[in-house]
N, C-alpha and C positions, 0 to 999 in steps of 0.2 A: 191603618198602615199595613201594606203587604210585607211578606217576608223579605223580598228583595230590597225594599226601601229600608227596612229595619236593619238588615245586614250591612248595607252601605253606610248608614249612620253610625253603626258600631265601629266599623273600620275607620271612619273619619275621626271619631273620638280617640281611638287607639293611636292613630297616626299623630294627632294633635298632642296627645300625652307624651309620646315618645320624643317629639320635637322639643317639648317644654323641658323634659328631663334628660336631654342628650348629654348634659354635663352635670357634675355633682352639684347639688343644690343645698347641702347643709351649710348653714351660716355660722360664722364665728360669733362669739360673745365678746362685747367690749371689755377690756381689761384695765385694771388700775395700773398707774405708772409707779415706778420705784419711788420709795419715800425716803428722804434723807434721815428722818427721825425714827424709821422703823415701824410706824403706825399708819393705818389707813388715813387718807385725806378725807375727812368727813364731809367737807364742803364739796369736794369733787364728786364724792359718792352721791350726795343729795342732788347735784345738778345733772349728773350723767345717768343716774339709775333710779333713785328713789322717786323723784318728782315725775320724770317722764315714764316711769314704770317699765324699765328695760332691764334685762338680766345683766349682771356685772360680775366679772371674774377677778378674784384677788389671788395672784400668784404668790407663792411662799416668799419670793424675793422682793415683793412689792408691798410689804407691810400687811400681809395676810393676817386676819384675826386669829386664825388657827395657831400660828406660831407663838402667840402670846398666851395660849391656854396651858397651864401647868400639866394637864393630862397628856398633852402632845409629847412632852419630854419624860414625864414620870411613869406613865402606864405601860410603856413598851420597851423592849430590849432589841438590840441589833445582834445578828449572828456574830459570834466570836470566831476568829480564825486562829487564835492561840492554841498551841498544842496542850492537850491535857485538860482543857476547859470542859465543864459539863454542859452538854447541849440538851435543850428541851425541844419538844415538838410543838411548842406554842410561844408566841412572842410577848406574853404578859410579863411584866416585871415581877420578880419574886415577892416584893413587898405588897403589891396589889393582890396577888394570889393568897398570900398568908393572911392578910387582913379581911378580905372580902369574898373569899371563895364560897362561903356559906350563905351569902346574901341572896334572897330570892328575886328573880326577874321574870317578866312575861316573855315567853318564847313562841316563835312560830316554827313549825317543823313540816317539811315537805318530803313526801315519799316519791322517789323517782321511778318511772316505769323502766323496764328492761334491766339487763344485767342482774347481778345479785342484789338482794334487798339490803341496803346499808343500814336501815333502821333496825331490822331484825338482828343483823350481825352486831350492831352497836349495843343493842339491848342484851344480847347474850354475853358480850364482853363485860358489861357492867354486872350482870347477874352472877357471873363466875368469879368476880373480883373478891379478894379477901377483905376489902374495906366495906364496912357497913353502909357508909354514905353512898357508895357506888350501887349497892344492892337496892337501897331506897330509891335512887334515881331510876333504876331499871323498873321498879314498880310504878313510878310516876309515868314513865313512858308507856307501860303496858295499859295503864288506866286511860291515857289520853288518846292512844292510837286505836282507831276502830278497825278491826280486822274483818275481812270478808265483804268489803264494800269498795266502791270506785273512788271513794274520797282520798285525796292526796294531800290536803292541807289541814293541819291540826294546831291547836293552841294549848299551852300548858304553862304552869308556873314551876320553876325549878331553880336551884342555886346556880351561881356563876360557874361553879365547878362543872356543871353539865357541858358548858361551852368549852371549858378547858379539856375535858375528856373527849369531846367531839373533835377538837383540833388534833389531839394525840391519836385518835382513831384514824382520822383522815391521813395523817402523816405515815402511818404504818400499814395502810390498806394496800391491796393489789389493784392498781388502777385499771388493769386489763379486765378485771372481773367485777369490780365494785365501784359504783358512783360515789363521789364524796357525800358524806352525810350533810344534809342541809338543815342547820338550826340557826335561828336568827332572833336575837334580842332586838325587837323592832318597836319603835314608838314607846320606849320606856321613859316615862316622864322624869326629868331631872330632880324634881322635889321628892321623888320616891327613892332616890339613891341615899346611901349613908352619907352623913354630913361631910366627912373627909373627901369623898368622891365629888360631891357637889362643889366643895371648895376648889377642886382642881378644874372645874368647868364654870368659871365666873362669866357673867354676861359680857360679851365683847363691847368695847367702847363705842364702836360704830352702831351697834344696836341701841345703846342707851342714849346716844347723842344725836343721831341723824333724824329720828322721828320724834314721837311723843314720849318715848322711853317706856311705853307699856309693853310688857311681855305677855303675849296671848297664851303661849305654851312653849314647851321645849322637849327634846327627846334625845336619847342616846341610842345608837344603832351599832350592835356588835354581832357579827355573824360569820359563819363559814362560807367561803366562796364556792359557787357563785351566789351572790345576793342579788335580789331583783325587786323593784317596786314598779307596778304597771302604771300606765298613763293616768294621771289624775291632776286635780288642781287644789290649791289651798285657799282658805278664806282670808289669809293674812300674808303680808310679806314674810319671806323666809331667808334666813342666813344659814347656809349649809357649810359645815367645816369638816374637811377630811382629815382624820387622825392617823389612820394606818392603812397601807396598801392604796389601791386606786379605784376610783369609780368614774363612770362616764354618764353624762346627763344629756338627754335630748329634750328640747323645749319647743313649745308652740305658743304664739300669741293667743289671747282668749278666744276671739271669734273663730280662728282657724282650728284651734283645739276643740272648740264646741262642735264644729262641723265633723271633724275626724271621729270624735267620740260618738256622735249621733250615728254616723255611718256604720261604726262597729256595732252599736246597739241594734240597728236595723238588720245588720248581717246575722246576728245571733238571736234576733227576734225577742228582744227584751227592752226594758226602759230603765233609765237611771240618770243621775246627774253627776255622780262621782266628785262631790265637793271635797271629799277626804279619801285617804287610802283606806279601803274597806276590805273585809274578809271575802266578800263576794267576788271581787276581782282577782283574788289570789289563787283560784283553782278553776279547773274545768274549762269550758268553752270560752268564757270571757277572758280568762288569763291568756289563752293561746291567741285569741283574736286581737287583743290589745298589743301583745308582743309582736305579732306578725305585722300589724299596721305601722308600728313605730320602728322596729328593728330589722325586719326582714323584707321590707318593701324596697324593691329596686328603684322605685320612683318616689322618693320622699316627698311629703306634702310641701307646698310653698311655705317659705319662711320658717322651716324647721331649723333650729339652732342646735349645735352640739358643743360640749366642752368636756374635756377630760381633767379630772382632779387627781393630782398626786398628793401624797401625804404632806400636809402643811398648807395646801391650797384651800380656798373658800369660794363659795358661789352665792350671789344674791339672786333669789327667784321672786319676782314681783307677784303680788296676789292676783289670782285669776289666770296666770300663765300655766298651761298644761305641761307636765313634765313626767318623764319616766327615768328611773335610775337603776343602773346595774353595775356590778363589779367588773373590772377589766379582766381579772384572772378568774379561773374556774377550777382550781386544783385542790380546793378544800382548806386553804389557808384562812387567816383572820382578816376581816375587813371591818374597820371601825370609823364611825362618823358621829357628829353631834350637830343639832340644829336648834335655832330659836325662831319662833313665829312672833312677830312684833308689830307695833303700830308707831 
């Protein structure tokens, strides 16, 4: 093929692409209808989502499973407008903080390029605190974060208090000079929580009754915004419940998601199948390539779906469906979710 023919074929492909995507192509996800008894219609869910393996949205006013979780009501507070009331820089309920702030969790921490280094500033804030627990957390951060390398993604174990302090730090920072501190309690298994917190997150009825009732796994997600999970797929059906703030999810059917992921792998010259959310996809070239393909592409792939979850909403993600999840806000506030993988 000569250069002229090659150039002509490229132009034709580009023209074809522009015509295909001349209008928005993001598809909506089917939604549950309002329920008179306040609970999801299990039979309708089976027929419309579980059996045909299609995503399904549960709005908070349509019997969403999230609205029936005690944690949705008990764990968070709303800002008070009354005069003289004591305001905090985090939305956790005082009872939750008092009882469980020392409980250890698995954290992900991301260092952002540019501006002033939020991680170093946060570590210094903890180190100069008069509280011994804060100084210990500063030592944990120092041990976990590797200096002098290009690495931006780190994992560590620390108490819930680290997230609380991170929220306070983000609320008091200068946004013109410092990025929000990114810490995320991600994929923290519910059986690892203290029993009272587990009790506040009972398995939703739709999970127990729609399928075989088998729980493959479950996780709590608590982090400072922006939170982000790159494109991946799960080996089991997933019920995702939004507890606090908002998240937006983009989804692709299995075959189309396979193709997009393969194209990204070719682009960055590596191989993988991404059956689960892994550390490899959370940093470097793969993180950026996956993000750009899903969120920055002016011409979204065919059959890409999008749904925005407010606090109280829930989303069913069928097994094999590729999805990427990110917070709507990015100002350093709290985002909280919980999910169950089941059969």
